[in-house]
N, C-alpha and C positions, 0 to 999 in steps of 0.2 A: 505493500500501501504503499502510498507518496506521498505520505506527511507519519507515519509513523514513528512513535516516539516524541514525537510536535505536541505541544501547549499551544494554541488559539484563543486571542480573545477578539470577538468581535460583535461593536454595534450596530445598533436596528435591527440585532437580532431576532425580537419576534414577529419579525412580519418583510413579506418583501427578495431583494439582493440579500440579505441580512442571513430570513431561513433558508433560505436554499444555500447559502452559505455551512451554515453554522453543521446543516442536515450534508452537504458531501465534503466538509473537512472531516465529519464526525466519520463517515462512511469512509474515508481515502487514511483511519488511523490515530487521526486526531485527538485527542483532548480538547472541549471546549467550554469555552467564557460565552455563556449568552448573555450579552448587554442587552438593554434598551431602560428607553425613559417609565415603562410598564414592569413592572414588575412578572403580573401576573401571563403577561404573553410571550416573555423569559421564560420566565418555568415551564408555559406549554412547546416551547421549543424543546427545553432541555428534557422534557418527558418523553419528548416525542427519538430522543436521541438515543435519554435510557445513563445509566452508567456512568458515563466518561463526556457526559458534561453538568457542570453547574450555570444557573441561572443568576443573574447581578438587577439589581434596578437601578439603572445611574444617569444622572441627568447630565449629556457631556457638555455643557458649556459650564459648568461647575468646576472647579478647581479640585475641590475637596471630592467630588463626585468622580473626576478623572478617575487621580490621586487614590481613593479608597477601591476601585471597581484591578486598578491593576495589583495593590497587593495580597487581597481576595482576590487575584490566578495565580501568583507565587503562591498564597500558600492553601490555594487547594490543590493545588496542581504539583512545586515547588518549584516550578520554573514557568519562561514567559518565553515560548519563540516565535510566534508568531502575532502581529496586533492587524488586523482590519478593522481601519475607521472609517466604517460604512453607515454610522448614523447620520439623518439629514432631515430636511423641511423643506417645501414648495410651499408659499403661500397663494390663496387667491386674488390675497388683495393685492401682492407685486407686480408691481407693472410697467408702466411708463419711469423715465430719470423723473422727470416730471409731475407722477402722481402720487408712487409710491412714498408711503407716510413715515416717518419717523422712524417710528417705535415698531412697523413689519424689518423697513431695513437693518435695524437692529435684534430683534429676534435672530433673521435669518442668517447673519454675517457672527450671530456667535452661537449658536450652534452646529451650521456649517461649516466655519472657518474655524470663528476660536475651538470649535469640539474635539477639531482635527489637531490642531497646534497644542493644546492640554493634552491630548490623548499622544502626542508621537512626546511629549515631555517626560508625559509619569512613564511611558513607556522603554524607552529607553536606558535608562539606569535596569529595564531588569531584564531588557535583551543583553546590554553587554554582561550583566550577570550570566548569562547563559552560556554566553562565549557568541556570539551576535544571531542574527536572525532576519527573519523581512518586515515590513511596514507597507499595508496594503492601506493606498487613500483614496476614497471615492469623489471623483473629481465628475464632468461632464467635458459631452462634446460641446456644450455652448464653452467653455476653454477655452476653445481653439477657434469654436465662431459663432457669431451674432446669432441670438435667437431668432427662429419663425415669429412668434409672439415677445411680447415686452416682459421683463423678467428680470429688472435691474440687476435687486437685491439677490435672489438665487443666481444668476452670469457673473455677479460679480465675487462671488462667496466662491462660488468653484474655478474661478485661475487666480482667485488665492490660494486653494489648494493646489493649482498644478505649480506654479513657481514654490511653495513654499515645500514641499516635494522634492523635487530637483533640488535646494538648496541642500537642504537634511540627507537626501544620497550619494552629494559632493561631500558632507561635512562628517560623514561616516563611514567610506565608504572601506576607510585603512583600518574599521573598528569591525568587518562582518558582519556591517548592516546591511542592508538592500534596502530603497526605497522607492519605490512604484506609485505611480497616481492610473488609478482605471478609470479611464473618460467614457462609460455610456452613454448612447443614443439612449430613447425614450422604454422604457420598460411597461412591461402590460404587469400593472400592479394595480390594490384599489384603491389606495391613490390617485394614480395617473388615471384609470378610470371614473371617480370622480372629479376628479377637476378637468376631465375632457367630456363629459354625458353629455355636454351637448355635440351633438355631431358634427356639427359646425365646426365647431372647433376642435374637434380630434379633430377630423377629414383634412382640414389644415397642418397642421403637425403633419398627419399621415403625408403628404404630399410629396413630403421632402425625403422619402422615406425610399430608397432606390432597392429596395427590397418588399415593399411593402406592407410591411407591417412594424409591431412594435416588439421589441427584444423579451422573451418571455427569462423569468429573475435566473431559469436555470443554466440559461449560458453564459451570464453574465457571472455566477459562483462558478460557472467552468473555467472564466480564462482567471476571475482569482485564485481559483485553485493551483492555475500555474508559476502567477507568482506568489504564491509562500512556497510553492514546496522548489528543491533544488532543482530543476530540472530548467528554474528561470536562473539557476544560481552566476549570471553573467550580463544579467537583465536589471540593469539600475539606474536612476532615478531615467524611468520614459514615460513617457507619453500613451499607454495602455488603450489601444482606443477599442473599442468592440459597439459599431451606433448605425449595423446596416446599410456602412456605405455612404452616410450621411456628409460627410466633413471631406468625403474622394470626391463628393458631384456637384456642376453644375446647373444643371439642371434634373429634371428628372425622365423618366423615360412612361411616355403612354399607356 
């Protein structure tokens, strides 16, 4: 198995990409710490995995919670080898730069960008204690290109994740820590379904995807698995796009 004898912590593990990654990492031999804002959803994922999983509730935008989740991982399994900073939000009031309320901007940046910063800040010492490891930070294809619909805070947060990941990758490369930014296209999750409940709004997103569909959470989890595993041992500081060809396309086929 590709993650035998490794311990992974995954934020946002109660649903979507995070849950799919928790389940996949466990199947590949990892012991998994499932972190989610809601304790019950984290526990549900951990229960589905079984004895090799532990659940922890944390608000990743709070330093004390980020510190506590890392301490919990080391206490539970003795070490930490992989951290997947995946938790994030998209708010329906996140729109144009001229319209987005300041409190929405602050909330999105706090969770999507500061949350990744704190996850790395407290995870890196644990990874060093384990002799190295892999950091995977969820960015987005909108860190590379502008979004089809205005979402200024989300786009800015993901651009920040991408830049931060590159700097971490360079700083810690010679200490056996790799850091990569996973950049998904739109993923078919309950959150996306809610945000794109209007068929016209949904179609506006789909028309930009050459493959003509949104990603499945399991497809993004497979990419995260590669970045977590030793198979990606020379992949560091990468912008790892899993976007169905969105960023490759100038126009989409009829």
